[in-house]
N, C-alpha and C positions, 0 to 999 in steps of 0.2 A: 229663200232662206231667206227674205231678208224681214219677214215677219218673226223670225227666230236668232234678226239680232242681240237684245236684249239677253233675252234668255241661256245663246250663248256665252255672252261673259259675264251671267251672273254665274253659272254653273259653267265651269271649267272640263270636269268631267264628260256636261254633254254634248253628243257626237251625233246631229241627224243623218248624214252618210255616209255613207260608207261603202267604196269601191274597189271592185277587184277584177284579175282576168282568169275566165279559168284555165286553166292550162290546157295544151295539147295529152291524151292518153300515152301513152308509153307501153301500155300492154294492152287488153283487151275492152278497159272501161275505163272511162273519166276516177280518178284517185279522190271518194273524199276526204279521206285525211290529209290528200296536198292540198285540196279547196280550202280546209275548215285553220288548218294552218297560214296558208298565204295570209287569207283573216285576219288574222291571231295574231299572226306578228306584224305585219301589218298595218295596230292600232298599238304597235308594243304594248302587243299584253306579253303581262312576264311569262317565265317559268312553264312557257312553254311547250319543250320538250322534257316537261316532266307529266303530264298530265296522266292520271292513272285514274283508270274507274275497276277497281276491286270487288268482286261481290261482297270478302267477306274479313273482317277487319283484320289486321297484322302487325307485327310489329312492325315501332321505325324503321326506315333504312337498312342500314348497316346489317345483319347476317340473314332477312327476313327481308330483305328487296327481293323482290318477283323476279321470274326466270325472265330472261328472253323472248323465249312464247309468252307467258301472259301478259308480255308489255304489248308485245305485237296485235295480240289478241283483244287486248282491255281497249289500246289508248285512242281508238275515232271514235268509240264510241265518249268517252273523256272528250276526246276535242267538239265531240258533237256538244256535248253541254256545255264547256266551257265557251262554245260560238252560242248558244242560251241565252245562258249567260251573260258573256259579253252585249247583244244584244238590248236584252231587257234591260240592266245595270244603266248602260251609256244613252238611251233615249233613244237607238237608233229608230228615224221613221222610215229611211230608204237603203236599200240594199241593190247597190248597183253589180250585177255580173256583167262583164265582159266579152264576149268571141261565149257566148252559150248554147252555141251550133254544140262546140265539145263536148255537153252534154248527151248529145245523139247519139254519140258515139261507143253505142253499145254491141256487144257479141248478139245478144237477141232479144226479141219482144219486152220479157217479164220485167229485165234487170231494168230496162229503156225505162216501162212504167213507171218501177220504183225508184229510179233519178227525182222525177217528178211528184211523187208524194214525199220524199221528202225534204223538199222544196214547200209545197203546201204545207207539211207539219211544220216546215222550223219559222212558216208564215203566220202560221195560225198560234204558234205555240209562245210567241215575240209580239207580235202585236206589226211585223215590219213588213211595212208595200215591199215586194224583189221585184227591182226592173229586170230581165235579162235581156241583154242586149247582143243582137247578131245578123248572120245570114238570114236569108229568109228561108233555110233550112230548118228553122226555130221552128215553123208555121209548122210543124209538122207533132210538138208536142201540145194540139188543139186535138189529135186525133186521140190522144191519151184514155182520156178520159173527163163525162161530161162534167163533173163536180170541177175541173181546172179551168174548162173551156164558159163555163158560167162567172167563173173569180178573173177572168184572163180578158184583158184589153188589151187588144194588140194596134198600133203604131205605127203606120209608115211610112220611114223614110224615104223615095225612091230615088233612084237618080237620076240628073238633070237631063230634061229634055231639050234636043238645042233646037226643037223647031218651037216651044214656049217662050217669047221676051224677055221674059219674068226669070227663066234658068239660066239663059244664055249670058245674064245680066249680074247675078248671082255667081255662077261656073268660072266668069270673068275676075267676077272680083276674088274669087278665092287667089287663082294665079294672082293678080298684080301684088296680093295679100305675102304670098309664098315665093314670092320674087323679089321683094324687100326683104325678107327674112334672110333667105339666101345670098342675096346684095352683100349681105354685112359681111359674107367671108369674099364669097364670087359674082364679080357681074351679071349678073342674070335681069331675062327680059322671060317671061313664062309667056307673056300675052300672044304676041309674034304669030305662036304656031295651037292657038287654041282648036280649034279643031285635032292635029294630031294627038292632044293631050284627052279629050275627050272621047277619041278613040279609044286611047291605050289605060 
């Protein structure tokens, strides 16, 4: 981001990075509508609840306002187009989706393939790099398509290994940092039980 500092200051509407979490699905599959709404509202996009995609011209609002059924059928496509437009207009370079393993929670293989085809399309259409952050289950996406595999780069952040000196020191530093933060409220020293916290 340091090399983009001047551009950020010069262009108030430039947003190089957008981050959000993929919510756990309530039903059989992740809700793209929910994901799009979270992205847009997180960026303070106006009128998110008024996004409509109508196949033909209709009189403006009033008596010509579409039925609830029409709204439910059209709103996801409208939100997707709004997200695409937002990412392009704001010049977003990186879209970070945390808890991305939730994208894999579907009932069948076809729907699972569609999840990642949607992400692939979003990246291609907007020129935005999409970073998926999640558990090791996320590696299952590499089995979905050869195109996805060619376009993906896997970065592994393994758990701390107590047999490694550098990892032990790193884990201890994390506990020290947490102890300082917690001590702002309650006197705490987590470093006394390093192995307990490592096991847990």
